[in-house]
N, C-alpha and C positions, 0 to 999 in steps of 0.2 A: 225763551224761544220754544215754539211747539216741538213736541217729540216726534211727531209724524210729518212726513212730507208727501203730499199727494200730487201725482202727475195726471192731470186731466188731458183730454185730447188736444187742447191748445198748447199745453206744455210740450207734448211730444211733437206737435207741428213746429213749434218754435225751435226745438232742438234740431229737427231735420232740416229746416230752412237755413239755420246757421251753419250746419254741416255742408249743405249745398253751396253756400257762399264760400266757405273755407276751401272746398274742393277746387273751385275755379280760381281762387286767390293763389293756391299752391300749384296750379297746373301750368302757369305761365313759364316758370323756369324750365320744366321738362320739355315743353313744346318749342321753346325759342330756338334750339339748335336745328330743328326740322324746318321752321320758318326761315331761318337764316340761310340754309342750303337751298330751299325751294325758291326764295325770292332774291337770292344773292345779296344778302344784307351785310353791311359792315358790323363790327362789334359795337360801335357806337349806336347805330340804329337798332341793333338787336337788344340793346339795354333799355330802349325806350318803352318796351311793353310794360315792364313793371313800373317804370316811372309814370307812364300814362295812367295806369290803374291807380297809383297812389294819388295822383292829382285829382282823379275822380272822387276818391275818398275825401280829400281835403274840401272839395267844393260841397259835397253832401254834408260834411261836418259843419260847414258854415251856414248852409241854407236848407238842409233837408227838412227841418221842422216846419218850414213854410208849406211844403208839399203835404206833409202829414196833417197839418191843421186844415188844409183845403179839402182834402178828399177822405180823411180819416185813416186810422191805423190799418183796418182790414184791407181796404183797397190799396193803400201804400205798400203793405206787405206783399201783396200779389203783384203789384207793379214792379217791385224790386225783383221778385222771383222770375216772372215772365220776361221782364226787361233784360235780366241777365241772360236768359235763354236766347232771346232774339240777338243780343250782342254777340253771343258765342257763335250763332249761325253766321253772322256777318264776318266773324274772325275766320270761320272755316271756309267760306266761299271767297274771301278777299284775295285778290291777285296782285295787290300793290301794297307797299309799306304804309301808305297814307290810310288805306282802308283797314288794314289789320291793326295798326297802332291805334287808330280811331276806335276800333271795336274794343280794344283793351281799355281805353279811356271810358267808353260807354259802360263796360262791365263794372268798373269802379264807381262810376257816377250813379247809375240806376240801381245796380245790385246792392250798393252800400246802404240803401234804405233798410234792408234787412238788418244790417249791423246797428242801426239806430233803434229800430222798433223792437227787436227781440229782447235786448237787455231791459228796456223800459217796461215792456209788457210783462216780462217775467218778474220784474221788481214789483209792479203793481199787483200781479197775480199772487205772489207768494210772500210779500211783505218782509217780515224779519227773516224768513227762510230764503231770501233772494241769494245769499252766498252759495247755498246748496244748488239752487236752480242754475245760477250762472256757471258754477263749477261743472255741473253735469252737462250743461250745454256745450262747454268747451271740451269736455272729454270726448263727446260724440263727434264734435267738429274735428278734433285732432285725429281721431280714428279714421274718419272719412278722408280727411286731407292727406293723411299719410299714404292712402291708396292711390292718389293721383299719379305720382311718377311711375308706380308699378303698372297701372293700367295703360299709361302711355307706352311704356316699353313693351308690354305684352301685345297690345293691339298693333303696334308698329310692325310686328313680324307677321301679321295676318293680312289677308287680301285687302281689307278695308282701310288698313293703315291707321296711324295715330288719331286721325280725325274721328274714327268710330267711337273712341272713348269719350270724346267731348260731345258728340252728337247724342249718344245714349244718355249721358248725364243731363244734357239740356232738356230732355223729355220729362225729367222727374217732377218738375212743378205741376205738370198736367196730371200725373198720377197722384201727387199729394193733394191737389185740389179736389179730386174725386173721393179720396179716402177720408179727408178731413173737411168735407164741405160744410159740416154742421159745427165745426169748431169755431170759436170766436174769441178774440182777445178780450181781456178785462177792460172795463171803462177806464179811460185815462184818469190819473189822480186829479187832473184839472180839466174842466170843461173847455170847449173851444173858446168861449168868451173869457174865461179865467186865463187860459193859456195866452190869448191875445194880449191880456193885461200884463201877464207875467213876463212876456218876452221883452218888455221894457225895463224889467227889474233884473239886476245882475244876479248871477248865482253866488252863493255865499263864498267868502274867502277860503274857507276850509275846503270847498270843492276844488278850487284852483291849486291848493297845496297838493291834494291827492292827484289832480290832473297832471301836475309836473312829475310826480313820482311815476304815474302811469306812462307818460312819454318815455321816461328813462328806462322803465322796465321793459316796455315793448322794444326799445332800442337794443337792449341786451339780447333779447330773443332773436331779433333779425340780424344783428351783428354775428351771432353764433351761426345761424343758419346760412347766412350769405358768405361768410369768410372762413368757416372751419376747414373746408376742403383745401383752400389755398394755404392756410396756415399749416395743416398737417403735411402738405406736400413740401412747402418751402422751408419751414422751420424744423419739422420733425424728420423729413426725408422719406415720407411714404410715397409709393408710386401713385401717379395721378388717379388712376382708376380706383385704387383702394381708398384713397383719400376722399374721393367723391362719394363712394359707397358708405364711408364712415359717418357721413352726416345723418344717415338713417338711424344711427345709434342715438344721436341727440334727439331725433324725432320720437323714437321709441321711448326714451326716458321721459319726454314731455307727456306722452300718453299715460305712462305709468304714474308719473307725478300728479297729473290732473285727476286720475282715477282715485288715487290715495287721498288727494286733497279734498275731493268731493265727499269722502267719507269722514275725514277728520274735522271738516268744517261744521259737521253736525254735533260735534262733541266739544270743540275748543273754540275760543274767540277768534274772530277773523284777524285781529291785530297780531295775536300770538302766532298764528300760522304764517302771516306775512313775514314776521321776523325770522321764524324758523326757515322759511323758504329762502330768504336772502342769505342767511348764514350757510345753508346747504349749498346754494349756488356759489357763494364766495369760496367755500372750502373746495368745491369741485374745480372752480376756475383756477385756484391757486395751484392745484395739482396739474391741471392741463397746461397752464402757462409756464410752469417751471420744469415740466417733463422734458427729458432728453431722449426718451425711448417711446416707440409707438404704443406698446401696451399701457404704459402709465398715462400717456396723453389721452388714450381712448377711455380709460377709466375715469379720468378727470372730466372728459367731455360728457360722459354718461351722468356723472354726479351733478354736473352743472345743469344738465337738462332736467333732472329731477327737481332741483331747486327753482329753476326759472319757471317751470310748468305752471304753477298756481299763481304766480305774481299778477298776471293780467286779470283773470276773473276776480281775484280777491280784492285787488286795489280798485278795479272798476266798481265792484259792489260797494266798497267804502265811499267812493266818490259819489255814486248815485244816491247813497244813503244820506248824504248831507242835504239833499233836496227832495225829500219824499213826496212832496206835493207838486213837483215839477220834473218828473222823471224823463219826459221826452226831451226837454232841453238839455238836461244833464247827460242823457245817453247820446244825444247829438254831439255834444262837446267831447265825450270820450271817444267817439268815432273820429273826431278831428285829431285827437291825440295819436290814434293809430296812423293816420295819414302823415302827420308830421314825422313820427318816428320812422316809418317805413321809407319815406322819401329821403330823409336827411342823414340819419346816423350811419347806415351802411356805406353811403357815399363819403361821409367824413372819414370813416375808418379806412376806406380804400385810398383816399387822398393821402392820409398819414402814412399808409403802407408804402406808397410810391416815394414818399419823402424820407422816411426813416427806417423802412423795413417792416415786414409784417409782424415779427415777434414783438418789437418795441411798440408798434402801433396798437397791438391788441391790449396794451395796458389801459386803453380807453374803457374796456369792459369792466375792469376792476374799479375804475373811477365811477362809472355809472352805478355799479352795485353799492358802493359806499354812499353815493349820493341818495339812492333810493332808501337805504337804511336810515340815513339821517333825516330825510324829509318825512318818512312815515313815522319815525319816532317823535318828531316834533308834532305832527298832525294828531297822533294818538293821545298826546297829552294836552291838546289844545281844545278850547271851546270858542274858537274864533267866530265872530259874527253871531254869537249866541247859539251856535249849532252844537248839539250833543255829539260826542264821539262814540261811535258804535263799539260796544264791548262784546 
């Protein structure tokens, strides 16, 4: 692996566009209470914003490659960015649930082209150094995403209201297009003609092994984000407001974990870091789940966040690495993994919590972590379909 990692203008553009996408992915939760009050929505309808966004991700994960092959990476990237901005404007001006939920769906559908192109382009641009690029991209995305609820709360107290935060963020693609107008993505590993031929060929078995691990790892992350506040309130006895604020501890740990991971991946193998991340998350979750007091639970929550932080970029890197000449299709399918996990697992955990109580239901996270560990161990020792395992 090369000792130096170079960040050219396109690398920085890719980082910022992924952060732009992450900001709006994480903005839906904070703005839903405002929309619920303004539009007089039920809890069921209010929950549809995130669901609609996730459905958009799923559709792009199945067919986004067709758009990219038709119009190219560069145009598709800006279609995703400006399409997200237009969808946000629709959300801001919508006066009915049909319009605002539809806008959330459009955000996930069009905006998620960014989620396909950025990992594949960074992988083609940096080759063996792609774990570094993907880790750094997710560090910046996490930093920007964590600002979303803070900006909503801050602007909500000002004359322009919470919509100002979204409106200002929606303008950033215009600024980026001016600053990075000469930046260009690297050529795809396969030409459009080759890609058309490859789309009839399945990805290697080893990719799908990693894909399964990726779904489960993303599920852990969103189960923690979605249900930690409820768990801390019901199982630990924290006041509701304090429990809600405590989720920021997990997000802060995610930022720190990804920052550290982006440095460690330059010195240690990706597989070893995945194992270390799983063990750290498992240790933290054991403390969190067994805790009877708030300080111990919060310590466990923080350690869990440190471990979970790098699982997504590292496992995604390993998955894409199994198809180095077909990165667009591989990246498209990892996007599908995100949609599946975000849509399904937090809902499953919520259903279990209704049935058996949230403390017992949270055992699902432990099972997910054990499954990720087993699957990645199998993958690391495999050479399925003749694919070398990255060391």
